[in-house]
C-alpha positions in Angstrom: -0.2 0.1 -0.1 1.1 3.5 -1.0 2.6 5.9 2.2 0.3 9.0 2.2 3.6 11.2 1.1 3.6 9.1 -2.0 0.2 9.3 -2.8 0.7 13.0 -2.9 3.9 12.8 -5.1 2.3 10.8 -8.0 -1.2 12.8 -7.9 0.9 15.9 -7.9 3.0 15.1 -11.3 -0.3 13.7 -12.9 -2.3 16.7 -12.2 0.3 19.2 -13.3 0.5 17.3 -16.7 -3.1 17.4 -16.7 -4.0 20.3 -19.1 -1.8 18.6 -21.7 -4.0 15.4 -21.5 -6.2 16.6 -24.0 -3.7 17.8 -26.5 -2.4 14.5 -26.3 -5.4 12.6 -27.2 -6.3 14.7 -30.5 -1.9 13.6 -31.4 -1.1 10.7 -33.2 -2.3 7.9 -31.6 1.3 6.4 -31.4 1.9 8.9 -28.6 0.9 5.2 -26.7 4.1 3.5 -27.5 6.5 7.1 -27.5 5.6 8.2 -24.3 7.3 5.9 -22.3 10.8 5.7 -23.8 10.8 9.4 -23.0 8.8 9.9 -19.8 10.3 6.6 -18.1 14.1 7.5 -17.8 13.7 11.3 -17.4 11.1 11.0 -15.1 13.7 8.4 -12.9 16.6 10.8 -13.5 14.7 13.7 -11.9 13.1 11.0 -9.0 16.5 10.4 -7.8 17.4 13.8 -7.5 14.4 14.7 -6.1 14.8 11.6 -3.4 18.8 12.8 -2.7 18.0 16.6 -2.2 14.8 16.0 -0.3 13.7 19.5 -1.2 11.6 21.6 -3.8 13.0 23.2 -6.7 14.4 26.3 -6.0 16.2 24.9 -3.1 16.9 21.6 -4.8 19.2 23.2 -7.5 20.7 25.5 -5.2 22.3 22.8 -3.6 23.0 21.0 -6.3 25.3 23.8 -7.9 24.8 27.3 -6.0 25.6 29.0 -9.1 22.1 27.6 -11.0 20.1 29.1 -7.8 17.9 30.6 -10.3 16.8 27.6 -12.2 13.8 27.1 -9.7 12.5 30.6 -10.2 12.8 30.3 -13.8 10.8 27.1 -13.4 8.5 28.9 -11.2 8.1 31.5 -14.2 7.0 29.0 -16.4 4.5 27.7 -13.6 3.1 30.9 -13.3 2.4 31.7 -17.2 0.5 28.5 -17.4 -1.5 29.2 -14.6 -2.4 32.4 -15.8 -3.4 31.2 -19.0 -5.4 27.9 -17.4 -7.9 30.3 -15.2 -9.8 31.3 -18.8 -10.3 27.6 -19.3 -11.4 26.7 -16.1 -14.0 29.5 -16.1 -15.5 28.5 -19.4 -15.5 24.9 -18.0 -17.7 25.8 -15.0 -20.1 27.8 -17.7 -20.4 24.8 -19.6 -21.6 22.5 -16.9 -24.0 24.9 -16.5 -25.4 25.1 -19.7 -25.5 21.4 -19.8 -28.6 21.2 -17.2 -31.3 21.5 -19.7 -33.0 18.9 -21.7 -31.6 19.5 -25.0 -28.3 21.1 -26.1 -30.2 23.2 -28.5 -27.0 25.7 -28.1 -24.5 23.4 -30.0 -26.7 22.3 -33.3 -29.0 24.9 -33.6 -29.2 28.7 -35.1 -32.5 29.9 -33.4 -31.1 32.1 -30.7 -31.2 35.7 -30.4 -27.2 36.0 -30.9 -26.8 33.9 -33.9 -25.4 35.5 -36.4 -27.0 35.3 -40.3 -24.1 33.3 -41.2 -25.0 30.5 -38.9 -25.8 27.1 -40.3 -28.0 24.7 -38.6 -25.7 21.4 -37.6 -28.6 19.9 -39.2 -29.1 21.8 -42.4 -29.2 19.1 -45.4 -28.4 22.0 -48.0 -25.3 23.4 -46.9 -23.0 24.5 -49.8 -19.3 24.1 -48.5 -17.1 27.6 -50.0 -13.6 26.3 -50.5 -11.0 28.6 -51.3 -11.0 31.5 -49.5 -13.6 30.9 -47.2 -14.5 27.7 -46.1 -18.1 28.4 -45.2 -19.7 27.8 -43.2 -16.6 27.1 -40.8 -16.0 29.0 -38.1 -20.2 29.9 -37.9 -21.3 26.6 -36.9 -23.7 26.9 -33.5 -21.3 25.4 -31.4 -18.7 27.7 -32.4 -21.0 30.8 -32.2 -22.3 30.0 -28.7 -18.6 30.1 -27.8 -17.7 33.1 -29.1 -20.9 35.2 -28.2 -22.4 33.6 -25.2 -19.4 32.2 -23.4 -17.0 34.7 -24.0 -19.2 37.6 -24.9 -17.5 38.9 -28.3 -19.0 41.3 -30.1 -21.3 39.6 -32.9 -19.7 39.8 -36.8 -21.0 42.2 -38.9 -19.5 41.0 -42.2 -18.1 37.7 -43.4 -14.0 38.0 -43.1 -11.8 38.4 -46.4 -10.0 35.3 -45.9 -10.9 32.2 -44.0 -8.6 30.9 -40.9 -8.8 27.9 -38.9 -10.3 28.2 -35.4 -11.1 32.1 -36.0 -14.1 31.3 -34.1 -11.7 30.8 -30.7 -8.8 32.9 -31.7 -10.3 35.6 -33.6 -8.9 36.5 -37.1 -4.9 37.4 -37.5 -5.8 41.0 -38.1 -8.0 41.7 -35.5 -6.4 43.1 -32.1 -7.6 42.8 -28.6 -9.6 45.5 -27.9 -10.4 47.1 -24.2 -14.4 46.5 -23.0 -15.8 45.4 -20.0 -15.4 41.7 -19.8 -18.0 38.6 -19.4 -19.3 38.8 -16.2 -20.7 34.9 -16.3 -17.0 34.2 -16.8 -15.9 36.9 -14.0 -18.3 34.9 -11.6 -16.9 31.7 -12.7 -13.5 32.9 -12.2 -13.5 34.0 -9.1 -15.4 31.1 -7.8 -12.4 28.8 -9.1 -9.8 31.2 -7.3 -11.7 31.0 -3.9 -11.7 27.4 -4.3 -8.4 27.2 -4.7 -7.7 29.3 -1.9 -9.7 27.4 0.2 -8.3 24.2 -0.4 -4.4 25.2 0.1 -4.4 27.9 3.1 -7.1 25.2 5.0 -6.3 21.5 3.8 -2.4 21.7 2.5 -1.6 19.0 4.9 -3.8 16.6 3.2 -3.6 18.3 -0.1 -2.6 14.5 -1.2 -5.6 13.1 -0.2 -7.8 15.9 -1.6 -5.9 15.4 -5.2 -6.5 11.8 -5.2 -10.0 11.6 -4.4 -11.3 14.6 -5.7 -9.4 15.5 -9.0 -8.1 12.0 -10.3 -10.5 9.3 -8.9 -13.7 11.3 -9.4 -13.1 12.8 -13.0 -11.7 8.7 -14.2 -15.3 7.5 -12.9 -16.8 10.3 -14.4 -14.8 10.2 -17.9 -15.4 5.9 -17.8 -19.6 7.0 -17.6 -19.2 9.1 -20.7 -17.2 6.3 -22.5 -20.0 3.3 -21.6 -23.0 5.5 -22.1 -21.4 7.2 -25.3 -20.8 3.5 -26.6 -24.4 2.4 -26.4 -26.0 6.0 -27.5 -23.7 8.3 -29.4 -20.1 6.9 -30.7 -19.3 5.7 -33.8 -15.8 4.4 -34.6 -15.1 4.5 -38.4 -12.3 5.6 -40.5 -13.9 9.0 -41.4 -11.2 11.5 -40.8 -12.9 15.2 -40.2 -9.9 17.0 -39.6 -9.0 18.4 -42.7 -5.7 18.9 -44.3 -4.7 22.4 -44.2 -2.8 24.4 -47.2 0.4 25.9 -45.7 -0.9 29.7 -46.6 -3.9 28.8 -44.4 -2.5 27.7 -41.6 0.7 30.2 -41.6 -1.6 33.3 -40.9 -2.4 33.2 -37.3 0.5 32.5 -35.4 -1.7 32.2 -32.1 -2.5 28.7 -33.3 0.9 27.1 -32.3 -0.2 23.5 -32.2 -1.8 23.5 -36.2 1.3 23.8 -37.3 2.8 20.8 -35.7 2.0 17.5 -37.8 1.7 14.0 -36.9 4.8 12.2 -35.3 6.4 15.7 -34.6 3.6 17.0 -33.0 3.7 13.7 -31.0 7.1 14.2 -29.6 6.9 17.4 -28.6 3.6 16.6 -26.5 5.3 13.6 -24.7 8.5 16.3 -23.8 5.7 18.4 -22.0 3.1 16.0 -21.1 6.3 13.9 -18.7 6.6 17.0 -16.9 10.2 15.6 -16.3 12.3 18.9 -16.3 9.3 21.4 -15.2 10.4 20.8 -11.3 7.1 19.5 -10.2 8.8 16.1 -9.5 11.0 18.0 -7.0 7.8 19.4 -5.4 6.1 16.0 -5.4 9.3 14.4 -3.9 10.0 17.5 -1.1 7.3 15.9 1.2 8.9 12.4 1.3 9.8 12.0 5.2 12.5 9.6 6.0 11.8 5.7 5.6 9.1 6.2 2.8 10.2 5.1 -0.5 11.0 7.3 -3.4 8.7 7.4 -6.0 8.7 5.0 -8.9 8.5 5.9 -13.1 7.4 2.5 -13.8 4.6 2.8 -11.7 3.6 6.5 -12.4 3.7 6.4 -16.3 0.8 3.8 -16.7 -1.2 6.0 -14.5 -0.6 9.1 -16.5 -1.6 7.2 -19.6 -5.0 6.6 -18.3 -6.8 9.5 -18.8 -5.1 10.6 -22.3 -6.1 7.1 -23.5 -9.8 7.9 -22.3 -9.8 11.2 -23.9 -8.7 9.5 -27.3 -11.4 6.9 -27.0 -14.0 10.0 -26.9 -12.7 12.0 -29.3 -12.1 9.1 -31.9 -15.7 8.0 -30.9 -17.4 11.6 -31.5 -15.4 12.0 -34.8 -17.1 9.6 -36.3 -20.4 9.9 -35.0 -20.4 13.7 -36.0 -18.8 12.5 -39.5 -22.0 10.4 -40.0 -24.5 13.2 -38.9 -22.9 15.9 -40.8 -20.3 15.1 -43.4 -19.6 18.8 -43.8 -18.9 19.6 -40.1 -15.0 19.7 -40.3 -12.6 20.1 -36.9 -9.4 21.7 -37.5 -8.0 20.3 -34.2 -5.0 21.8 -32.5 -5.8 23.0 -29.0 -7.9 21.4 -26.4 -10.7 24.2 -26.7 -11.2 23.4 -30.4 -12.3 20.0 -29.2 -14.0 20.4 -25.9 -16.1 23.5 -27.1 -16.5 22.5 -31.0 -16.4 18.5 -31.7 -17.7 17.4 -28.1 -20.7 19.5 -27.8 -22.1 18.8 -31.2 -21.3 15.3 -30.4 -23.3 15.2 -27.0 -26.0 17.2 -28.5 -26.7 14.5 -31.7 -26.9 11.6 -28.8 -29.7 10.3 -26.7 -29.1 11.4 -23.3 -26.5 14.2 -24.6 -27.3 16.8 -21.7 -25.9 13.8 -19.1 -23.2 12.9 -21.0 -21.8 16.8 -21.6 -22.5 17.4 -17.5 -20.6 14.4 -16.7 -17.7 15.3 -19.4 -17.6 18.7 -18.6 -17.1 18.3 -14.6 -14.3 16.1 -15.2 -12.3 18.1 -17.4 -13.0 20.8 -14.8 -12.0 18.8 -12.0 -9.2 17.0 -13.6 -7.8 19.3 -16.4 -8.3 22.6 -14.8 -9.1 23.2 -10.8 -6.4 20.5 -10.0 -3.9 21.4 -11.9 -4.1 25.0 -10.8 -4.0 23.9 -7.4 -0.8 22.2 -8.1 0.8 25.0 -9.5 -0.4 27.3 -6.5 1.3 24.9 -4.5 4.4 25.4 -6.4 4.4 29.0 -6.1 4.1 29.0 -2.7 6.5 26.3 -2.6 8.9 28.3 -4.0 8.7 31.2 -1.6 8.9 28.7 1.3 12.1 27.9 -0.1 13.8 31.0 -0.5 11.9 33.1 2.5 10.5 30.4 5.1 9.4 33.2 7.4 6.2 33.0 5.0 5.0 29.5 6.8 4.2 32.1 9.7 1.4 33.1 8.1 0.5 31.1 5.0 -2.9 32.4 4.2 -1.7 35.6 3.7 0.9 34.5 1.3 -1.7 32.2 -0.3 -4.2 34.9 -0.6 -1.4 37.0 -1.8 -0.2 34.8 -5.0 -4.2 33.9 -5.5 -5.2 37.7 -5.6 -1.5 38.5 -8.0 -3.2 36.0 -10.9 -7.1 36.6 -10.4 -6.8 40.0 -10.6 -4.8 40.7 -14.2 -6.4 37.5 -15.5 -9.5 40.0 -16.0 -7.9 40.8 -19.1 -8.3 37.2 -20.5 -12.3 37.7 -20.3 -12.3 40.9 -22.7 -13.1 40.5 -26.4 -10.3 38.3 -28.1 -8.4 37.8 -24.5 -8.1 34.1 -26.1 -5.3 35.8 -27.9 -3.5 36.8 -24.9 -3.7 33.1 -23.3 -2.4 31.9 -26.6 0.8 33.6 -26.2 1.4 32.7 -22.5 0.8 28.8 -23.5 3.3 29.8 -26.3 6.0 31.4 -23.8 5.8 28.6 -21.4 6.7 26.0 -24.0 10.4 27.2 -24.5 12.7 24.4 -23.4 15.7 26.6 -22.5 14.9 26.2 -19.2 14.5 22.4 -19.2 17.4 22.0 -21.7 19.3 23.6 -18.5 18.4 21.6 -16.1 19.3 18.4 -18.1 22.5 19.4 -18.6 23.3 20.7 -15.0 22.0 17.3 -13.6 23.6 14.9 -16.1 26.8 16.4 -17.3 27.9 19.4 -14.8 26.8 17.5 -11.7 27.3 14.0 -13.4 25.7 10.8 -14.3 28.2 8.8 -12.7 28.5 10.9 -9.3 24.7 10.3 -9.3 24.8 6.7 -9.7 27.4 6.4 -6.9 25.1 8.4 -4.6 22.1 5.8 -5.4 24.4 3.3 -4.6 25.0 4.7 -1.5 21.3 5.8 0.0 19.3 2.6 -1.8 18.8 -0.6 -0.7 19.8 -2.0 -4.0 21.5 -5.5 -3.5 25.0 -5.5 -4.8 24.2 -9.0 -6.9 20.8 -7.9 -8.4 18.7 -10.1 -10.4 18.1 -9.5 -13.9 14.8 -8.1 -13.6 16.3 -5.3 -10.8 19.3 -4.9 -13.0 17.2 -3.9 -16.1 14.5 -2.0 -14.1 16.9 -0.2 -11.1 17.2 3.9 -11.3 20.9 3.0 -13.0 19.6 0.6 -15.4 21.9 0.4 -18.6 18.7 0.6 -20.8 17.6 4.0 -18.6 21.5 4.9 -18.9 21.0 4.6 -23.0 17.9 6.5 -23.3 19.1 9.5 -21.2 22.3 10.0 -23.5 19.9 9.8 -27.0 16.1 10.0 -26.8 15.7 12.3 -24.1 18.0 15.3 -25.0 17.0 14.7 -29.0 13.4 15.2 -27.7 13.9 18.2 -25.6 15.8 19.9 -28.6 12.7 19.2 -30.6 11.1 20.9 -28.4 13.3 23.4 -28.6 13.6 23.6 -31.8 9.7 23.7 -32.3 9.5 26.9 -30.4 12.1 29.0 -32.0 13.0 27.6 -35.2 9.9 25.7 -36.9 10.5 25.8 -40.7 7.2 24.7 -42.3 5.2 27.4 -42.0 7.6 30.2 -41.0 5.6 30.6 -37.6 8.4 31.5 -35.6 8.9 33.5 -32.0 9.2 37.0 -33.8 5.5 36.1 -35.2 4.0 35.1 -32.0 5.7 38.1 -29.8 3.9 40.5 -32.5 0.8 38.6 -31.9 0.8 38.2 -28.3 1.7 41.6 -27.3 -0.6 43.4 -29.9 -3.2 44.6 -26.6 -0.4 46.7 -24.9 -1.0 50.4 -25.8 2.5 51.1 -26.3 4.6 51.8 -29.6 6.0 48.8 -31.6 9.0 48.6 -30.2 7.8 48.9 -26.8 5.8 46.1 -27.2 8.3 44.1 -28.9 11.1 44.7 -26.2 8.2 43.5 -23.8 7.2 40.2 -25.9 11.2 39.4 -25.8 11.5 40.3 -22.2 8.6 37.9 -21.6 9.6 34.9 -23.3 13.3 35.2 -22.5 12.4 35.8 -19.0 13.9 32.2 -17.5 17.3 33.2 -19.3 17.0 36.6 -17.7 16.3 34.9 -13.7 18.8 32.0 -14.4 21.6 34.9 -15.1 20.8 37.2 -12.1 20.8 33.8 -9.9 24.1 33.0 -11.2 25.5 36.7 -10.7 24.3 36.9 -7.2 25.8 33.9 -6.4 29.1 34.6 -7.6 29.0 37.9 -6.0 28.4 36.4 -2.8 30.6 33.5 -3.1 33.6 34.5 -5.4 33.8 38.2 -4.5 32.2 38.8 -1.2 33.7 35.7 0.5 36.5 34.9 -1.8 35.6 31.4 -2.7 36.7 29.9 -5.9 34.9 30.1 -9.5 34.9 26.0 -8.7 33.0 25.9 -5.6 30.2 27.6 -7.2 29.6 24.5 -9.3 30.4 22.1 -6.5 27.0 20.8 -4.3 26.2 22.6 -1.2 27.0 21.2 2.6 23.2 20.5 2.5 23.4 18.0 -0.7 22.8 14.5 0.6 22.9 15.8 3.9 19.8 13.6 5.1 22.3 10.6 3.8 24.1 8.3 6.2 27.2 7.1 3.8 27.7 3.6 3.6 31.1 2.1 2.6 30.2 -1.2 2.0 27.9 -0.4 -1.1 30.0 -0.9 -4.3 31.2 1.5 -6.8 29.5 2.6 -10.0 30.8 0.2 -12.9 31.3 1.9 -16.1 29.5 -0.6 -18.9 31.3 1.5 -21.5 34.9 0.2 -20.1 34.1 -3.2 -19.8 32.5 -3.4 -23.6 35.6 -1.1 -25.3 38.1 -3.1 -23.0 37.0 -6.3 -24.6 36.3 -4.9 -28.3 38.9 -2.0 -28.5 41.6 -1.5 -26.3 42.9 -4.6 -26.8 43.9 -3.7 -30.0 44.3 0.0 -29.6 46.3 1.9 -27.1 44.4 4.5 -25.0 46.7 7.2 -26.5 45.6 6.6 -30.1 42.3 6.5 -29.0 42.2 9.8 -27.8 44.4 11.1 -30.8 41.2 9.4 -33.3 39.3 11.3 -31.3 40.7 14.4 -31.6 41.2 14.0 -35.3 37.5 13.5 -36.0 36.0 16.3 -33.8 38.7 18.7 -35.6 36.7 17.6 -38.9 33.0 18.0 -36.8 34.6 21.8 -35.5 35.4 22.8 -39.3 32.0 21.5 -40.4 30.3 23.3 -37.3 32.1 26.5 -38.6 31.4 26.1 -42.0 27.4 25.9 -41.0 27.7 28.9 -39.2 29.0 31.1 -41.9 26.6 29.4 -44.6 23.7 30.1 -41.8 24.9 33.7 -41.2 25.4 34.5 -44.8 21.9 34.1 -45.3 21.0 36.6 -42.9 23.3 39.3 -44.6 21.8 38.6 -47.9 18.3 38.4 -47.1 16.2 38.5 -44.1 13.0 36.4 -45.3 13.8 33.5 -42.7 14.1 35.5 -39.6 14.5 32.0 -37.5 18.0 31.7 -38.7 19.1 34.4 -36.2 18.3 31.8 -33.6 20.0 28.9 -35.7 23.4 31.3 -36.0 23.3 32.0 -32.0 22.9 28.2 -31.1 25.6 27.6 -33.7 27.9 30.1 -32.9 27.7 28.2 -29.1 28.5 25.0 -30.4 31.6 26.3 -32.7 32.7 28.0 -29.1 32.3 25.5 -27.1 33.6 22.5 -29.4 37.0 25.0 -29.8 37.1 24.5 -26.0 36.7 20.9 -25.8 39.5 20.5 -28.6 41.9 22.1 -26.5 40.8 20.1 -23.3 41.3 16.9 -25.7 44.7 18.3 -26.6 45.8 18.5 -23.0 44.3 15.2 -22.1 47.3 13.8 -24.3 49.9 15.9 -23.3 51.2 14.3 -20.1 52.3 10.8 -19.3 49.0 10.0 -17.6 46.1 10.4 -19.4 44.1 13.1 -17.6 40.5 11.3 -18.4 38.6 14.0 -16.3 39.1 16.7 -19.1 37.1 14.6 -21.3 34.0 15.4 -19.1 33.2 18.3 -21.4 33.8 17.0 -24.5 31.1 14.0 -23.8 28.1 16.5 -22.6 29.0 18.1 -25.7 29.2 15.5 -27.9 25.7 14.5 -26.9 24.1 18.0 -27.0 25.7 18.2 -30.6 24.2 14.7 -31.5 20.7 15.6 -30.0 20.6 18.6 -31.8 21.3 17.5 -35.3 18.8 15.0 -34.7 16.0 17.6 -33.6 16.5 19.3 -36.6 16.5 15.7 -38.8 13.3 15.2 -36.9 11.8 18.3 -37.9 12.2 18.1 -41.5 11.5 14.0 -41.1 7.6 14.3 -39.3 6.4 17.7 -39.4 3.8 16.6 -41.8 1.1 14.2 -42.1 1.8 12.7 -45.3 3.8 10.0 -43.6 7.9 10.5 -42.3 10.6 11.1 -44.8 13.1 8.4 -44.7 16.8 10.1 -45.6 16.4 12.7 -42.4 15.5 9.4 -40.4 19.0 7.7 -41.9 20.9 10.7 -40.9 19.7 10.4 -37.8 20.7 6.9 -37.3 24.1 7.3 -38.6 24.6 10.4 -36.5 23.6 8.5 -33.2 25.4 5.5 -34.1 28.2 7.4 -34.7 29.0 10.1 -32.2 27.2 7.3 -29.6 30.7 5.0 -30.8 32.9 8.1 -29.8 31.4 9.2 -26.5 31.3 5.7 -25.3 35.0 5.5 -26.2 35.5 8.8 -24.1 33.4 7.3 -21.3 35.7 4.3 -21.4 38.8 6.2 -21.7 37.6 8.5 -18.7 36.9 5.4 -16.3 40.2 3.7 -17.6 42.3 7.1 -16.3 40.1 7.4 -13.0 40.6 3.2 -12.4 44.5 3.4 -12.9 44.9 6.5 -11.0 43.4 5.0 -8.0 45.7 5.6 -4.7 46.6 2.6 -3.3 47.5 3.5 0.1 46.5 5.8 3.2 49.4 8.4 2.1 48.2 8.4 -1.8 44.5 8.8 -0.7 45.3 11.7 1.7 47.1 13.6 -1.0 43.6 13.9 -2.7 42.7 17.6 -2.1 40.6 18.4 0.2 38.0 20.3 -2.1 37.3 16.9 -3.5 36.4 15.5 -0.1 32.9 14.8 0.7 31.1 17.3 3.6 31.3 15.2 6.7 33.8 12.1 6.0 35.7 12.9 8.5 35.8 14.4 12.4 38.0 17.2 13.3 40.9 15.2 15.1 41.6 13.1 11.4 40.5 9.6 12.5 39.4 8.7 9.2 43.1 9.4 8.0 44.3 6.7 9.7 42.0 4.0 8.0 43.6 1.9 5.4 40.3 0.8 3.8 40.0 1.3 0.3 36.6 3.1 0.7 38.9 6.5 1.4 39.1 6.8 -2.4 35.8 6.6 -3.0 34.7 8.8 -0.6 37.5 11.4 -2.1 35.4 10.8 -5.7 32.2 11.3 -4.2 
């Protein structure tokens, strides 16, 4: 049976990802197979860190490396963006629940209402002439769409047909129409205030029992409601057919509205981006979930968590597919341009419910489940995350929790008024887009996996866990240090994080890069264009600024104020693993790459020759990077039509500079009588990220469309992964050989290890440990 702390942890992670469950449900069904390959190793990595830290995001990253103190607040910024945008959807769900309490859902299928325009067509109208080309009429004017636009969000009725059709214009508004200042919708505002009051009451009064509330009220109840909807509509509405009502769009049509970010992402490429977000691995929520695990409570298990995370998206996939077939049978001309959750929940599903037997029942159950699982539950988790961030940095706030939580609630409740004004959905879309940037997530991965080091984490796990010295085959391949997880952490995980980064900053399919999103997202500001652009860039790059400020403050405090070395800013603080007793009987981490390469390569080749071969090969790679950088930059000088190339040029410049530094380190590694394997650590990390970034671009070219996957980019991915993996494995083996053969053999040599490398608390003031001849001395020195 799971401990109450574990229940809180699992519930927190699942609900943190819940707003993306509907997104996953409308993506490629193959997400069911892709998701575990990313989520299990990524979540396992973060669960290890959380178990060793016993703290939330802000404290964990400060402990792991003092210079990374700003990462926790950068993640908090992203959580705040999601929380702000989510309040609009939550308020709409409340109104849809209320409008489901009636004998017939006429608002979803009939135009006989005062708010309907002359362009509206009844859903069952058999005399519809679909206009192709510029209009696609009557798309964007069906009853369910007009109901959301004119009743739920209280937008002004349209007076003339738009000059040119755009997908999902009923929700996002025309791309050339800007946000307008007006009195917000009173029903939405009322639902908005009600939602935030529930959040304040739940957290301030039941913070200690939050795990039980999240499990029963926001997980079990919605799952039961989803099951009821599936069972009911299977008998009264669903029709699973091969009908595809998501129309193919021309590039010119999609590219007109940069708000609809997900509409551009196609097929398997879209799915790969979504599983990165849905895992919540590098968002800080795993650290929040593990921060409540008290001593003696077993850690969280990704093998148990991931199947539970897949339950609701699978059920929502069934609901979507069943309703698509049903609606296609009822009205073949009704097309759904699915991109966001709203285009399904407020367009397709209301029509499906209204044309099914007992439709109001299924509608009420579904929107109640969506409100609890997809909005209210996640918002409670988001507010808890922000509250815990303040506790980490300002513990005094625990003395007045109700006031602190109330201030957080007010900080989001009041500015959210803008979302309920005409075209406030554009602001929400902008914040959802900015919260997708993977810069912080990529920084988290690099910090944990390379700056601190996966090998050190393996040693930490062995010292603090109950892993047997001789595990069974099943334990060996499913434990946290499994070689399968390690391979995936070197390949699939960084590649998909980089894919997400490429999707936001350099997506080439329709040119909807970050510049267009910023220009569209800040139109509501009453400032000149230049100032609006500056504000937009500050919003999207705020996490980078936060991390930079945090690092600068740490350097000032440690280096300039207290006179410590720069290396101290990268070393774990004394609080890291302070809860764990070091167990000298645990075995050292074993390098599998070292064993494999010793048997296959180093019986025929010396380590010096291997390093020199690596140096020559990486010199060739460095020349290619320089060539690519100048080719890409010259394109900027000649033409400014591809603005996204600016970001690619910056990326290539970073890789060029780091690669040159790596070549110098590899050269120094060869120049001494003994191989200095530690100098290869930076190369291992850089080669991994270069491989991941190239694979991300190739995956974009291969899968960013629905017409199948292109083979040539896939071949480049396989060749690139195989070649660079061989190089990385060789470097890891050389480093392991260097560490193994430079191992001290007696007390005198062990005592010569630099004191800065000794673990905190390894000895006492009397120096008793220095008389111990046990080989564990060097193991402790390496920690």
